[in-house]
N, C-alpha and C positions, 0 to 999 in steps of 0.2 A: 877684059871679061869680069862682070860684075857677077856674084854670087850672092842670092837671095834665100835666106834660111827657110828651111822648109816649113817652120811654124808660123812665120811671116806669110807666105803664101796661104798656109790652110786658114788663117785669122782674116786674111782679105777675103776669102771667099765662103767666110761664115756668116749665119745669120744676124751675128752681133755686129757687123757694120751696118746691117740694114736698120738694126734697131738703134744704133747709134745717130745714122744719119735722122732718121724718123724723129728721136728725140730733139736733135739740133734744129731741125726743121720746124716742129711746133713750137717749140719755145721762141725761136727767132719771129716767126711769125705772130702769135699770140701775145707774147710779152715785148720782144724787142719793138715790131712793127706795131703792135696793139690794133690787129685786124679785128674786124667781128669776127665772132666763134666760127659761124658757120663757114665764112671763106675760108680762115686759116685752115680748120681742120679739114678741108675738102681739098686745099691746096697740099697739106701736109699728106693726105690719103695718095692725092696722084704721085706726090715725089717719092713715098714708099712704092708704089705699084711700079713706078720707072726702074728703080733700084733692084727690084724683084725680077724685073726683066734681063737683067744682067747676072743675077747670082741664082735666080731659080729655074731649074731644068723645066722645061716643057711651058713656062709662063710668058706667053706669046706678047709681041709690042702691044696688041689691041688691047689686052685684057688690063693694061696699066690703066687705062680709062673704064671698059667695061666692068672688071672686077669691083671697081671702087663704085660704079653705078648700083651693081647689084647688091653690094654691101649695104650700102643706103637703103636700096629698095627694101631689102631684107629688116631692116631696122626700122623703117617706116611701119612694114607690115605687123611687127611686133608692138611697137610703141605708139602710133599714128592716132587709131581711135583711142585708144586710153587715154593718152594724154588730151586731147581734144576735150574730151568727155571730163577730164579732172578739170580741164580749165574752167568748163560751165559749172560744175560742181564747187569749185572754190571760189568763183566770182560770186554764185548765188548764195553759197553758205556766209560769206564774207559780207554780204549787202543786203541781205535778208534778216540779217540777226542770229541766224542758227547758229554759226561757228561762235559767236559770243554768248550765247544762251548756254550751249555746252561746256565753254571755258568757266561760266559761272558754276553750272551745277558741278563740275568739278571741284571747284573752291569752295563751295557750301559743303562738299562732303570730306574732303581733305584739308581743308583751310588754305588760305591764300597763299600762304609760305610753303606749300609743298605742291605746287603748281607743277615744278618740273617732275616731280613722282608720278603725278597724274598721267603727263604725256609720254613718261618712260613706260609705266605698266600697259596703258593703251596701246603705244605702237608695238610692244613686244608680243602681246596676246593678238593683234591682229595678222601679227606676220606669220603666225603658224600657219593657218589655212591660205593666206593670202601672199603675192609675190612680194617682193620688197618695194617695186616701183609704186605698185596700186596703195600700199601702206602709206609710202611718203605724198603719194597724191592728196589722199584723205586726210591725213594729220597736217599737212604745211597750212592749211587755213586756220586748224585751232593754234597753231604756233604763231603764227602772226596775229591773231586775235587775241591770244594771250599775251603778246607783247604790247599791242595796244591796250589792253586793260591794265595792266601793271607799268607800262611806262618804261621799263627796262628789260634787260635779261635776255634779248633775243638769242645772242649765241649760245646760251644753255637751253633755250627751248628748240633750237635748230639740233643742238648735239644730242640731246636725250631723244628726240623722234627718232634721229638717224641711227642712234644706239641701239634702241629699242627694235627698230624693224632688223638690221643689218645683222646683228647676234642672232636672233631666232633664224633669219633667213639661213644662215651657214650651219648651224648647229642642229636645229629640231625639225625632224620630219613631222608632217609629211610635206613640207617645203621642199621644192624639187631638186635642188642640189643636193642636200646631205641623203634625201631619199634615194637618189640615183648611186651616190658614193655608196651607201649601206647596201644596196642590192650588189655592184660589182664586188664589195670585199666580203659579201655574203655575213653579213651582220644582222643579227636578230632585229625586227624592227622595234617591238618592245623596249627591249634593252636599250638600243639607240635612242629611242625618244626620251627614256629616264636619264640616260647619260647626258643628252644633249639638254634637256630642261635644266639640270645640276650644273653643267658648264654654261651655260648662257647666263644664269642668274648672277654669278660674281661678276662675269665678264661685262655684262650689261651696267652692273652699279660702277665699277671702275670707270669704264670708257663713258659712261652717261653722266652719271651724278659726279663722280671726282673729278674727271677731267673736265666734264662740262662747267661745272663751278669753278676749276681753276682757269679756265681761257676765259669765261665770262667776266672775272675780275679784270682781264688783260686787255680785251678786245672788247669794244662798244659796236655793236652792228644796228644801224639804223633800219627803221621801214622803210623801205623804197616802193614805188608804184611796180607791180607786177602782176601778171594774170589780171590784166586789164581792171586792176583795183587800184586806187590811188590810195596815199596815206590818210588824205583829208577823209575820203569816206570811211576807212578804216576806223578813223578817230571819231567821227561822227556816230558810228554804230556803238563804238566802246562807249560813249557817254548818254547813250539810250536807257530809260528805265527799263527794268525787267518786262513791266506791263505791257511794254511794246516790241517785246520779242516773241519768237514762236516758241511753242511748250518745249521741254525737253526730249519729248518722244519725236515730234515734228522734226525737231532740230538734228537729233541723230537719226533719222530715217535713212538718209542718204549712205551713210557709214555701215548702216545696218541691213539694208538692201544689199550692197555691194558684198560684204561680208559673208553674209547668211547664203548668197546665191554661189559666190566664188567656194565658200567653204563647204556648201553642200556637194559640188563637184568634187572636190578635193577627197571628201569621205568616201562617197560612192565608188569613185576611181580607185580608192586605195583598198577598200575593204570587199569590192563586188565579188572577189573569187572565194571569200570565205564567208561572205552572206549571200547566198544565191537570189536572195529575194530583191537584192537592189538591181541585179541585171534588167530587170524590166523598166525601170525608171531611168537607166543610165543615158538614154539619147536625150532625154529632156532635160534632163539635170546637165550634161555636156554642153546642150545648146545656152541655157539661161545661167549656165556658170563660167561659160566664156568670158575672159575679162572684158574683150570688146563688147559683149551684150549685156553683162553685170554693170559695167561702169556707164555703159548708156542708159540704162534703166534707172540708176541712182542719180545721173544728170538730169533726166526728166523729173522725179521726185523734188532735188534739190531747187530747179526751175520752178517747179509750181508753187513751191514755198515763196521763192524771190518775188514771183508775181503776186502772190497774196498780200506781202508784206512790205509791198511798194504802192506807190502813187501814180505810177507809170499807167498810160496807156499800153494796149497790146503791141502795139507797132512800135512805142519806145523800150518797151521790154525785149522784143525782136531784135532792137538794134542792139541793145546791153549784150545778148546773149552773142550776136555776130561779133561783137568788139572781143567777147571773150575767144571765141574761135581763130580770130586773127592773132590773138597773144599764144594761143596752145599752138597755132601751126609754126609760130618760129621756134618754140620750146621743142617742139617736134623735131624741127629740121636739126637745130643743133645737137639735140641726142643723137638722132641716126647718123650725122656727121662724124659724131666723136666714136660710135660704134664702128662706123666705115674705116676709119684710122687704125681703129685697132684690130681689124679685121685683116688690113694690109700687111700690118706686122705680124699678125699670125699666119698669113700666106707665104711667110718667108721662111717658116718653118723654126722659128724662135723657140715655139714651145718644145717640140721633139728634140732640139740640140739641147735644150737646158736640162730637160727630164733626162736625156741620155747620159750627161755629163755626173748629174747629182746622184743617177742610180747606183754608179760605180764607188760612191764615196762610202768609206767606213764608218758611219756614224749609227747610232740606234735608228730603229725602222721609223719611230714615231717622228723624231725630229727631221730624217730624210724625206719623209712623206711631208711635211711642214714646209721643208725648205722647195722641194720641186712645186708644190702647190703656190707659194709665196713667189719664187723667182718667174715662173711662167705667168702669174698672175700681173706682175708688175710689167712684164714686157709686152704682152698681149692685150690686157685689158679686162676680159671677160673673168669672173669670178667663178662661174659655172666651168667655163672649157678649163681653168686652171685645176678646178677640183675633178673633174673626169681625168683630164690628162694624169694627175697623182695618181689616182685610183687605178687606172689603166697599169700604170708602171707598178704599183705597188702589189698587186694582184697575185702575181707568180710569188712573192714573199710573205704573204699572209701566214703561211705554213709556221714561219719562224718565229712569229707574235708569241710572246709570253704572257699576254693581257689579252682581254677582250676584244674584238673586232671594233666594236663601238668606238674605243678610243683612238682607233685609227681613223675612222670616220671626223671624229672630233679634230684631230690633228689637220686633217687635210682641209676641212672647211675654215678653219682659223686660218691657214695659209693662205688660201684662196681669197680671202677678204681682205689682204693686206694693200695699203698704198693705193687707194683708187686716185688716179690722176688723168690727165688729159685723154688718154686712150680708152678711157672708162666713161661707156655711156653714161653710167649712173652719177659720174662727177658733174657732167653737164645737167642731168635732171635735177640734182641737189642745188646747184648753183643757180639756175634759171628759175625755178619753181620758188625757190627759198629767197629769191630777190639778193643775191651776194655777188659780191665782185670774184674775181678768180682768188685774190690772196686771201679772201676770207674763206673761201672754201676750200683751200689747201690748209689753212689754219686750223679750222674746225674738221670738215669730213675726212679730208686725207689723212690728217692725224688720228682721227677718231678711227677709221678703219686698220690703221695700223696698230693703235691699241689693243683694238680687239683681237689682232691677230697674235700679238706678242702675249696678252694676258691669257687668252685662250690656250695657246700653247703651255704656258706655266699651269694653270689649272689642269688641262689633261695629263700633263707629266705627273703631278701631284696625285691627283685621283687614282691613276694607273698604279703607281707606287704604293698607295696605301690600300686599294681595292682593286687588285688586277681582274679580278672576277672570272680568271681562265678556268 
């Protein structure tokens, strides 16, 4: 008779097995076989679904297929229209010269040598009222135009755009993630915003400028055709004299419209209880500020400028917009497939499993919260889910804090941002819209998110030690 150790039996039935199988499957399909990203991710999601049938109670065999389809559909519901409209905005801004005119405006103010600073500052500010993905949709055309303008440094431009948007996204309310965590741990919103800004500033500089300039000297990323715009078209626009480009205000109009509409909704939604007068306009602002509507309006603004500054007939202009939508559809499908893969990993219970183990570890509360958020993020892909999972675990322990709860929000936000990879829809969004290879995305975006997580924790520990605010 063969005796199997109890620990081995427990491991064989733990969500870690599902995670390992999913990891092997996605690497084999995408790296070894080099399948198209959408096909590889969907097959990997189905694979994890089948494994869930074996290990997850009440996960029926039919769900191995239907759960993937539902997760994919939910992903498309969240990002389908925004990505399609972002494709129209991107193509319109790039080919009308609006993005190029904006880039030249930045350079006139800050100097050509500070192009990275202008992109970092812009993406950081935009991400306060706007979701990360919307910011990246709007800033990617500027990064591509900046590369066409200066002829180099694309790795740097992608990193600073990502760093600015990502740091604000996880540290500064009213961005939804830190806002929800602050509510769960009962941290004062005003103090959380202040601590979030003070945390985001040094982290964005280290992750964006320091790392961006370091990796830029070691990784030369060329411009590639993406979002229905070729490198030749980009270069032609970059060589145009300023007199043949749209004005600065018209060039910025798509970004301003999107940010103002979404920002107005964020403001009203956050402060309507304390400012009763806002309640009356909430329905209108909620409609116009929905990212689907806001980006559609911004796309119309951008497309109109594209039409004005091109020599095309209306039918030719329509065909160009259709090409942009085709490109956007492919990006949306890949992004939603990455989300479906992450959702199947989450269905295995890996998040609760890891959180339960780490909740028993006898280390400081801030580091414990960071670890829970970080490992859940790596395992299932969603930064928001990782942050909320960690917040839920830490709520009963907040009474033991010897520092302000805002620092707990920062630790959770930092951990939830770590190591964005194949199971994160954001990874595929950056890759496809930025025109990067998988390897380039891992070296820029994945490393960037990890630096944000580590420097965010270090910054939080330093601040909480020097200024506990308790």
